[in-house]
Backbone as ProteinMPNN parsed JSONL, in Angstrom:
{"seq_chain_A": "MSEHGGRRRQARRDAITIEIGYALFSAAFAAAVLFGAVAGPALLFHLPSTIETVLIRTGYVLAPLVFAARVVSVLVGFRPDASRPGHVHPYS", "coords_chain_A": {"N_chain_A": [[16.06, -14.613, 30.467], [16.818, -15.062, 27.795], [14.566, -15.543, 26.674], [12.605, -13.622, 27.114], [13.856, -11.497, 25.429], [13.438, -12.96, 23.175], [10.495, -12.926, 22.642], [10.414, -10.325, 22.265], [11.668, -9.674, 19.945], [10.083, -11.556, 18.5], [7.472, -10.308, 18.654], [8.358, -7.845, 17.488], [8.982, -8.755, 14.6], [6.193, -9.617, 14.142], [4.988, -7.184, 14.262], [5.964, -6.082, 11.856], [5.244, -7.648, 9.592], [2.639, -7.254, 9.871], [2.439, -4.556, 9.537], [3.47, -4.513, 6.783], [1.713, -5.97, 5.263], [-0.746, -4.311, 5.516], [0.261, -2.138, 4.066], [0.357, -3.39, 1.576], [-2.191, -4.593, 1.19], [-3.783, -1.738, 1.454], [-2.544, -0.381, -0.671], [-3.446, -2.015, -2.98], [-5.998, -1.509, -3.024], [-6.275, 1.402, -3.337], [-5.103, 1.773, -5.626], [-7.065, 0.116, -7.303], [-9.035, 1.541, -6.992], [-8.317, 4.268, -7.874], [-7.825, 3.142, -10.446], [-10.647, 2.613, -11.395], [-11.939, 4.76, -11.143], [-10.841, 6.172, -13.422], [-10.585, 4.926, -15.825], [-12.814, 3.553, -15.432], [-15.533, 4.873, -16.509], [-14.992, 4.595, -19.354], [-15.27, 1.808, -19.576], [-17.752, 1.555, -18.797], [-19.758, 3.132, -20.107], [-20.742, 4.007, -23.747], [-18.309, 5.295, -25.375], [-16.281, 7.645, -27.578], [-13.909, 5.602, -29.578], [-11.312, 6.292, -29.419], [-11.192, 8.027, -26.991], [-11.819, 6.016, -25.114], [-9.779, 4.461, -25.505], [-7.503, 6.076, -24.569], [-8.294, 6.765, -21.677], [-8.443, 4.068, -20.523], [-5.734, 2.779, -20.902], [-4.437, 5.166, -19.536], [-5.409, 4.667, -17.094], [-4.12, 2.11, -16.824], [-1.475, 2.834, -16.659], [-1.43, 4.49, -14.264], [-2.496, 3.281, -12.238], [-0.496, 1.179, -11.355], [1.675, 2.759, -10.696], [0.328, 4.38, -8.37], [0.013, 2.394, -6.695], [2.674, 1.536, -6.091], [3.55, 3.889, -5.175], [2.115, 4.113, -2.715], [2.687, 1.799, -1.172], [5.436, 2.734, -0.649], [5.183, 4.8, 0.773], [3.62, 3.818, 2.991], [5.38, 2.161, 4.329], [7.998, 3.938, 4.698], [7.093, 5.248, 6.44], [6.886, 3.696, 8.612], [8.38, 3.175, 11.671], [10.294, 1.569, 14.042], [10.146, 2.062, 17.743], [12.696, 3.922, 18.863], [13.677, 4.399, 21.567], [12.64, 2.774, 23.194], [13.541, -0.521, 23.263], [12.267, -3.188, 21.287], [9.666, -2.048, 21.587], [7.249, -1.249, 19.351], [6.11, 1.19, 17.504], [4.092, 2.325, 15.084], [3.584, 4.724, 13.803], [5.354, 6.958, 14.589]], "CA_chain_A": [[16.332, -13.557, 29.605], [16.582, -14.844, 26.271], [13.094, -15.944, 26.326], [12.072, -12.312, 26.917], [14.272, -10.693, 24.118], [12.868, -13.506, 22.024], [9.609, -12.384, 22.543], [10.365, -8.97, 21.633], [12.145, -9.919, 18.429], [8.865, -12.074, 17.545], [6.845, -9.003, 18.359], [8.767, -6.694, 16.308], [8.689, -9.457, 13.4], [4.872, -9.777, 13.763], [4.597, -5.856, 13.792], [6.756, -5.517, 10.193], [4.777, -8.196, 9.036], [1.28, -6.766, 9.706], [2.579, -3.427, 8.643], [3.729, -4.971, 5.347], [0.446, -6.728, 4.696], [-1.273, -3.115, 5.385], [0.893, -1.624, 2.911], [0.074, -4.115, 0.027], [-3.695, -4.124, 1.021], [-3.98, -0.872, 0.855], [-2.013, 0.171, -1.833], [-4.287, -2.631, -4.043], [-7.512, -1.028, -2.886], [-6.227, 2.565, -3.821], [-4.85, 1.3, -7.143], [-8.149, -0.325, -7.679], [-10.209, 2.907, -6.975], [-8.0, 4.969, -9.137], [-8.198, 2.697, -11.886], [-12.184, 2.533, -11.819], [-12.33, 6.12, -11.348], [-9.961, 6.877, -14.553], [-10.918, 3.775, -16.97], [-14.601, 2.977, -15.325], [-16.284, 5.225, -17.666], [-14.592, 4.041, -20.656], [-15.825, 0.288, -19.33], [-19.381, 1.48, -18.444], [-20.296, 3.975, -21.236], [-20.205, 3.891, -24.906], [-17.554, 6.682, -25.737], [-15.643, 7.197, -28.628], [-12.889, 4.931, -29.088], [-10.064, 7.325, -29.009], [-11.498, 8.407, -25.867], [-11.71, 4.927, -24.453], [-8.491, 3.932, -25.471], [-6.656, 6.985, -23.779], [-8.86, 6.697, -20.649], [-8.227, 2.688, -20.105], [-4.498, 3.184, -21.147], [-4.281, 6.08, -18.329], [-5.803, 3.662, -15.691], [-2.98, 1.096, -16.622], [-0.378, 3.496, -16.214], [-1.472, 5.494, -13.279], [-2.775, 2.188, -10.904], [0.594, 0.691, -10.8], [2.339, 3.9, -9.857], [-0.35, 4.84, -7.233], [0.188, 1.191, -5.919], [4.262, 1.775, -5.537], [3.797, 5.063, -4.069], [1.09, 3.919, -1.313], [3.392, 1.042, -0.318], [6.61, 3.09, -0.279], [4.822, 5.855, 2.036], [3.536, 3.446, 4.42], [6.417, 1.332, 4.944], [8.855, 4.507, 5.049], [6.384, 5.772, 7.705], [6.817, 2.754, 9.947], [9.555, 3.356, 12.445], [10.347, 1.302, 15.385], [10.566, 3.424, 18.678], [14.383, 3.786, 19.077], [13.602, 4.799, 22.882], [12.278, 1.389, 24.157], [13.883, -1.811, 22.398], [11.429, -4.009, 21.401], [8.205, -1.448, 21.559], [6.93, -0.923, 17.741], [5.192, 2.209, 17.426], [3.913, 2.628, 13.631], [3.571, 6.1, 13.111], [5.64, 7.69, 15.11]], "C_chain_A": [[16.171, -13.509, 28.333], [15.254, -15.14, 25.654], [12.356, -14.378, 26.057], [12.533, -11.666, 26.001], [13.812, -11.789, 22.978], [11.513, -13.384, 21.581], [9.407, -10.919, 21.84], [10.594, -9.07, 20.246], [10.948, -10.682, 17.743], [7.681, -10.868, 17.254], [6.908, -8.214, 17.173], [8.593, -7.499, 14.99], [7.302, -9.126, 12.923], [4.429, -8.111, 13.45], [4.975, -5.425, 12.134], [5.675, -6.368, 9.645], [3.079, -7.864, 8.653], [1.329, -5.251, 8.948], [2.8, -3.705, 6.848], [2.151, -5.561, 4.436], [-0.563, -5.511, 4.712], [-1.043, -2.347, 4.1], [0.232, -2.343, 1.29], [-1.455, -4.085, 0.006], [-4.234, -2.822, 0.835], [-3.866, 0.253, -0.181], [-2.835, -0.729, -3.169], [-5.501, -1.88, -3.85], [-7.115, 0.587, -3.07], [-5.658, 2.439, -5.308], [-6.173, 1.036, -7.896], [-9.263, 0.924, -8.011], [-9.875, 3.999, -8.111], [-8.276, 4.563, -10.364], [-9.874, 2.755, -12.312], [-12.392, 3.891, -12.047], [-11.708, 6.988, -12.927], [-10.858, 5.808, -15.6], [-12.582, 3.219, -16.788], [-15.702, 3.582, -16.35], [-15.955, 4.926, -19.087], [-15.606, 2.639, -20.846], [-17.481, 0.327, -19.297], [-20.163, 2.062, -19.704], [-19.925, 3.608, -22.709], [-19.452, 5.342, -25.037], [-16.675, 6.332, -26.84], [-14.392, 6.26, -28.496], [-11.518, 5.278, -28.919], [-10.428, 7.433, -27.265], [-11.258, 6.97, -24.405], [-10.435, 4.308, -24.114], [-7.44, 4.775, -24.322], [-7.218, 6.75, -22.237], [-8.218, 4.98, -19.616], [-6.692, 2.531, -19.973], [-3.767, 4.017, -19.743], [-4.315, 5.141, -17.16], [-4.71, 2.709, -15.791], [-1.952, 1.72, -16.244], [-0.091, 4.112, -14.895], [-1.554, 4.498, -11.696], [-1.504, 1.561, -10.55], [1.707, 1.812, -9.901], [1.921, 4.539, -8.517], [-0.097, 3.713, -5.986], [1.551, 1.259, -5.312], [4.009, 2.889, -4.583], [3.138, 4.985, -2.831], [2.197, 2.992, -0.62], [4.718, 1.332, 0.036], [6.363, 4.129, 0.879], [4.423, 5.171, 3.189], [4.678, 2.907, 4.885], [8.014, 2.478, 5.32], [8.195, 5.321, 6.15], [6.736, 5.311, 8.81], [8.034, 2.63, 10.135], [9.581, 2.41, 13.96], [10.804, 2.142, 16.442], [12.105, 2.909, 19.133], [14.432, 3.581, 20.722], [13.337, 3.615, 23.584], [12.322, 0.175, 23.163], [12.692, -2.747, 22.511], [9.798, -3.337, 21.401], [8.248, -1.085, 19.986], [5.735, 0.094, 17.927], [4.995, 2.708, 15.78], [3.917, 3.834, 13.143], [4.271, 6.98, 14.139], [7.079, 8.951, 14.458]], "O_chain_A": [[15.683, -12.594, 27.671], [14.921, -15.023, 24.475], [11.721, -14.06, 25.052], [11.652, -11.01, 25.443], [13.853, -11.383, 21.817], [11.205, -13.635, 20.416], [8.501, -10.535, 21.1], [9.808, -8.605, 19.421], [10.769, -10.513, 16.537], [7.154, -10.555, 16.186], [6.108, -7.951, 16.275], [7.979, -6.854, 14.14], [7.033, -8.596, 11.845], [3.653, -7.826, 12.539], [4.361, -4.628, 11.424], [4.917, -5.622, 9.024], [2.465, -8.102, 7.613], [0.56, -4.85, 8.074], [2.27, -3.073, 5.935], [1.804, -5.47, 3.258], [-1.389, -5.634, 3.808], [-1.898, -2.004, 3.284], [-0.19, -1.798, 0.27], [-2.038, -3.643, -0.984], [-5.175, -2.721, 0.048], [-4.547, 1.234, -0.478], [-2.858, -0.195, -4.278], [-6.049, -1.64, -4.926], [-8.166, 1.175, -2.813], [-6.008, 3.328, -6.084], [-6.415, 1.612, -8.957], [-10.024, 1.113, -8.96], [-10.642, 4.487, -8.94], [-8.802, 5.24, -11.247], [-10.229, 2.929, -13.478], [-12.98, 4.255, -13.065], [-12.068, 8.083, -13.358], [-11.91, 6.249, -16.064], [-13.316, 2.69, -17.622], [-16.571, 2.901, -16.894], [-16.833, 5.076, -19.937], [-16.386, 2.39, -21.765], [-18.258, -0.561, -19.649], [-21.105, 1.453, -20.213], [-18.899, 2.961, -22.918], [-20.047, 6.393, -24.798], [-16.319, 5.188, -27.123], [-13.864, 6.138, -27.391], [-10.696, 4.581, -28.323], [-9.757, 6.798, -26.452], [-10.764, 7.013, -23.279], [-10.033, 3.825, -23.055], [-6.772, 4.224, -23.447], [-6.277, 6.497, -21.484], [-7.761, 4.886, -18.476], [-6.319, 2.127, -18.872], [-2.813, 3.591, -19.092], [-3.365, 4.914, -16.41], [-4.256, 2.414, -14.686], [-1.333, 1.154, -15.343], [1.031, 4.278, -14.417], [-1.044, 4.713, -10.596], [-1.361, 1.366, -9.343], [2.297, 1.657, -8.832], [2.69, 5.072, -7.717], [-0.024, 3.948, -4.78], [1.658, 1.063, -4.102], [4.232, 2.812, -3.375], [3.502, 5.699, -1.897], [2.631, 3.374, 0.467], [5.324, 0.592, 0.812], [7.177, 4.301, 1.786], [4.697, 5.622, 4.301], [4.993, 3.255, 6.023], [8.946, 2.049, 6.0], [8.922, 6.108, 6.757], [6.926, 5.964, 9.836], [8.832, 2.178, 9.314], [8.814, 2.708, 14.876], [11.74, 2.915, 16.236], [12.482, 1.832, 19.594], [15.15, 2.692, 21.178], [13.89, 3.484, 24.676], [11.397, -0.111, 22.404], [12.185, -3.058, 23.589], [8.831, -4.078, 21.228], [9.286, -0.656, 19.482], [4.637, -0.18, 18.41], [5.829, 3.491, 15.325], [4.279, 4.002, 11.979], [3.54, 7.876, 14.562], [7.434, 9.898, 15.16]]}, "name": "protein", "num_of_chains": 1, "seq": "MSEHGGRRRQARRDAITIEIGYALFSAAFAAAVLFGAVAGPALLFHLPSTIETVLIRTGYVLAPLVFAARVVSVLVGFRPDASRPGHVHPYS"}
């Protein structure tokens, strides 16, 4: 009996670990895309210095905010299924 319960707990821990990894990876990707979209033109093209500074600083400010928002939204959406102990359904 304890071995079966131990497997359930291990499966739940594994699911949580995977969900955290997914949250971090997808947040890093989203932040990088946003930074590239906002600051990319300033890094690729010769623009007036004021515009370059504004674009790069905006990218620096928005990228961490998007990262945090994505991590929170993924992890808040992750709920273990209460109706079946040990069964984890990530988007219920």
